[in-house]
Structures are given as structure tokens and as C-alpha cells.
N, C-alpha and C positions, 0 to 999 in steps of 0.2 A: 503493499500500500504506500501512496507517495506521501510524504510526510511536508507539510506546507509551514512554512515559518512565517508568521504574521508579524510585521514591524509596524508600529505606531508612535507617532510622537508624544511625549509626557502632557499632561499627568496621565499614568495608567491605572491609578487608583483613587477614586472619589471619595472623600470622608463626609460628603454630605453638607459641608461647612460653605458657608459665602460670607461676602462683605456685609451683606444685610444683617444676616445672623449674627454675626460677631457685635457689629456696632449696637444693634438694639440689646443684646446679651450686657453690654456695658450700661447701657441706659437703665436696664432693668437694676445692675447692680448699683447706680446711683441714687436709686429712689430713697434709699434710709436715709443717705446725708440729706436730699432735698426736704423730706418730711420733717427732720430736725430744724433745718434752717426755717421750715414755714412755723414751726413751734415757737422757736425763739426771736425770730425776725419778721414773721407775720407779713403784713402788706408788701413791706421792702423786699422781701425775699420773693415774693410771687411778681412784683413788677419787674426788678431786675433780670430775673431768670427769664420770664416772656419776651422782653423786649429783646435781650440778648440773643436768645434762640430764635426768635423771629428775624431779626436782623441778618443774622448769619447765614440763615435759609435763602431768605430776599437777596443778599448781595451775592451769593453763590450762583442762584438763578440768573439775575439780571447779567452778571460778568460772563458767565459761559453762554447766555443765550445773544446778549447784543454786542459784547467785546470780541469774545474768544470765537463767537459763530460755532459753537460747538453743542451736543446734545448735554442737557442739563442732567447732575447726578444728584440732585438734592433728595431722591428717594431711596439712597443708601444708608440716609442716616448720619454720616459722617458730619455734615453741618450742624446736625442737630446736638450732636457730641460737642463740637467745638462750641456752641453757644452755651450749653450746659457749663462745662468747664470752664469757659470764659467768666460767667456768671459766678460760678462757685469761688473765683479767686477775687471777686469785687467787694466790696462793702455796700451792705443792703441800702444805704441811702444815696447811692451815685445818682446823679441827675441822668435823666434819659439819653439826652444829646452826648454825654460822654460814652456812654454805654455804645451807643450807634457808631461812633467813632473806633469804640475798640474792636467792634463785630468786622467794621470794613477793614481793619489792619489786620486782624485774623486770617479773615477769608481772602481778602484780595492780595495782600502783600505775603503773609505767613503760608498760605496753602495754593492759590491758583497762580500766583507769579511764578511758581517752581513747575506748574503743568499739573496741579490738582492732587487727588488721593493717590497714596503711593509714590509721590514724587517729590514731595514737601521735605526739606533738610531739616526743619525746627518744627516744633510742636505748634501748630496755628494759634491755639488759645493760649499759649505763654506768650507768644509773639505781641498777641494783643493786649495782655495784662501788662508785661514788662514797657510797651508805649505808653500804655497812659499812666503807669507809675511813673515813668520819666517826664512825660508831658504835663501831667495834671497832678503832682505830689500832694498839694494841699486836699485835694477831694478824695484821693485814693487812700488816705492816712487817716481819714474821721471815720472812727467805728461806732457804729451803735450800740447802745446798752441793750442787751438780751433780757426779754420780757417773757409773756405768755401769750402767743397771738397777738403782738402788739399791732395795732391799726395806723399806726405812725409809718411817715414814709420819709420824707426831706426833712421834716422837723423832729426827728427822734435825737433822744440824749445820747451823747457820745462821750467816749472815754478812751484809754489808751488799752493796747493788746497786751498779752501776757509776755510775749516778746519784747514789746516796749518797757514793760516795767522790769524785765530783767536785765536788758542793757544799761537802762537808765536808772538803775537801783532805787526804784520809788514804787510806792503803792503796794496792795496786798495781792499776792499771787493767788489765783483760783485753786480751791483743794482738787486733789485727784479725781474725785466724785464728779465736779464741775467740768474738768477737763475731760475725762470720759464723755459724758453725756452732753456736752456742748453749750453749757450755760457760761459762757464767756465772750467777750468782744474779739472780733474777728472777719474775715472773709466770709460770707454765707454758706459757703459750702466745706470748710475747712475745720469747723469747731468741734463737731463729735467724732471722737477716736471711735467708739462703738460702731457708729453707723458707717463709717469708712472701712473699718475691719470686717463688718458685715458684707459689705460690697467686694472685699478682697477674697472672703471665705466663697463667697458665690461663683466669682470669676475663676476661682482656682477649681472648683468642683466642675464647670462647665468646660473648663478648660480652655478659657478665652485668654489666659495668661499663663506664665510661668512665675514661680516662687522665686526665682534668682535675683532679680532687679529689686523689688521691694524690701526682700528680707535682708540682703546685703547693704542697701541703703541705710535702712534703720539700724543695723549692726554696727554699720561704720560711724554714725552719728553717735550711737550709745555710748562707744568706746571713746571715741574723740572727746566727747564732751565730758565722760565719766572720768577720763584722765585727768582733765582739766580741774575739773570738780574736787577730785582727790586732791590735787596739788594745792589748789587754793579754792576750799568751798565758800569762802566770804565773797569772792569775786565772782564764780562761777556758777551756776544754777545745776541743779541735780539732771543727770542725763533723763530721767524719767520724763521731766517737765519738758524737755527738749521735744522727746518722742511725742508726746500729746499735746503740744501747742503749735502755732502756727500752721502753715501748709503743708509740712513734712509729709503725714499719711496720706494725703490727698495728691501732693506731688509723686510720692513712691507707688502708690497704687495706681492712680489712674493716667498720670501724664508720662512718667518715667518708661513707664510699659508699653507706649504707642508702638504700635508693629512697625510702622515706618521710619520712625527717629531713634530706635534703639537696635543695637546689634543683634545679629540672628544666630550667634553661636554663643555656648553656654560660658565659657571662656572670656569671650566679648561682654557678656552681660555683665559677669562679675567685676571685670575691670570698670566698665562702665557705671556700674552702682557704686564701687567705692569711690570713685571719682566724684558722683553727685554729692556723696555723705561728706567726703573730706571737703569740698567746696562750699557747701551749705553750712559747715561747722565753722571753717575760717570765716565767712563772713557773718554768721550771727555772733561770734564772739569778739570778732574784732573789725568788722565793716562798718560803713556809714547805714548800712541798712539794717534794721533788725532781722529781717527774713531774707535767706539767701536760696531757697529752695528753686524758684522761677529762675535764676541767672544761671544755677549750677546745672540745672536740665538744659538750658538752651547751650551752654558751654560744651557738655558732653555730648548734645546732639550734633555738634559740629565735628566731634573727634570720632562718631559713629562710622564713617566710612573707612577710617583707619584701622580702625577695629575688625570691620569687617573684612578688610584686605590682608590685615596681617596675623589676626589671630582666627586660624582656619584649623580643623580637625584634621588629624592625618588621613589622607586619601587611602581608600580599600585598596590592598594589593602593593601599596609602595615599598619598596625595599628601603631598608634602613642603611 
């Protein structure tokens, strides 16, 4: 009997996953953090999130449809995720016109300038956030006081974040219960460690992300800040406070793990994560900004192509 050899291009096995499935899985993982933001920031959280998501989707549609003259991709969920993550990195009393500018920068510059999903070098939401932080520092560093479903927006009572108090040695740092549950001042999506960890567990179980990047970022920050706390506890805060405050968990779980802007190999992921952890710690302890996660991720995003090129697994069959 004649044997036929059938040759076809890859992929040879399809897992059933798709871009849409992964993206909407991430959105589901963000739901606990969104609910907590509504509980403590109320109307402000709702306004900021809706404006950010709507603006990101609209700008992606308009730019692709009328400037790039190509098929729109708003149905894949990536623009929605960019909008949610951008909102989660903003204070809940930020004026609407500033949110719209951030969305335009995130989608127009951070994503579509490089060719769209799969080609962007930097995380689009962080591009928008850092642009707003540098351009509008006064508005981006005014933090509403958390309440219980507050119905205030622009006229909310404000104060300093935990990292501001640590860096400037003033105020009463929230207790661990508040840090875990999210009853503290900060960007609307970063305040609850429990909510973010629930999202992390969900994505691990659904195999949306791998554990290397978040775990090594958190471990690096814990060790770095722990050593400094051991050397001088009067000057440097406990490493547990560093883990539970600011945008560390949000960045480690939801933004540093972005498929496009993070390394593809295990070794590359670990180096990438350790780099983010070190840069974050250095900025937090000695930098001009109290928070360094956004800057750290963007810096390591730029290093990702080098890690993909030089940190590779040994090829099957190669002779040593």
C-alpha cells in the first residue's frame, strides 16, 4: 500500500484559544478590583472607567477606520482592556477631558502607531498613564478619600497615598486589613490586594498567564525593600507594606504579563520580572516619584526584544 506523507504549515494543533477568549478572560479577572473600586470610590470610579473604556474603543475605531483605512479590531477586547487598565491607574476624581487625552495617547501612540495589537512595544495603558502623570502632575496626584459608595466625583475629599506617607515620613499608614481590602487612597484599581490576587488566581487557573513574572516581581520587591528595612527600619518601611500598597500588584499581575510586551521564554520572564522589581524598588526608595511600577514596566518593555533574542532555550537536537 502506498504511504502518503501529508505536509502542512503550522499550527498543527489548535488549542481552542483565541485573542478574544484571552482578552475577555482578563476582563473577568478584573471584575473583583472594579467592584472594590465602586465600593470605596463610588460614582468617581464608575465615571472614570466608563469614560476611559468608551474613549479607547472610539479612538481605536476612528483611527483604524479613517486614518489607517483598515479593518477595525474593536471586537477583540484589547481596546476595552486598555481602557480598564488605564482607568485603574487613575485617581477617581480625574477630570473627563484629561481621561480622554490619556485614552488617545494610549491607543493612538502606545498601540496603533506601532501597528496595533501584537506589534506594540510598550504597554498602551501605561503609555497613557505615564503621559498624563508627566503632563498633568497636579491632577494625577490628588487622591480621593475612600468611603462607602460615595456619590461625589470632582469635589471629593482628598489626601496622600500610603507611598506618599512612607516617602515623606508623615501621616498614619493604613493597617494591613485596610491594605488588603482596599480602604485607602490611591488609583481606583490598585487599592485592594485581595481583589487583585483573586484575579491573579483566576488567570492562573484559566492558563491566561504564567506565574513567573508576577511572583518574581513581588519576590524581588519584597527582598530589596526587606533588606533596606532590616538595615534601617526607621527610614524604610516594611516590605509587606510595599507589596500591599501602590500599583505593584496591579502592575505585576495585569500589565507586566502583557503577551506582546513581555518575554516569551521562562528565563527571559524571570530576568524581566527581576528588572521590574529592582527598578520599582529603587524609584520608590530614592526616586522623585513615590511609585515606580509604571516606569519600571515600560523600561523593561524596551528590553524585552533583547531578552527574546538572547535568552533562548536550547534547540532540540543541537550538539553541545
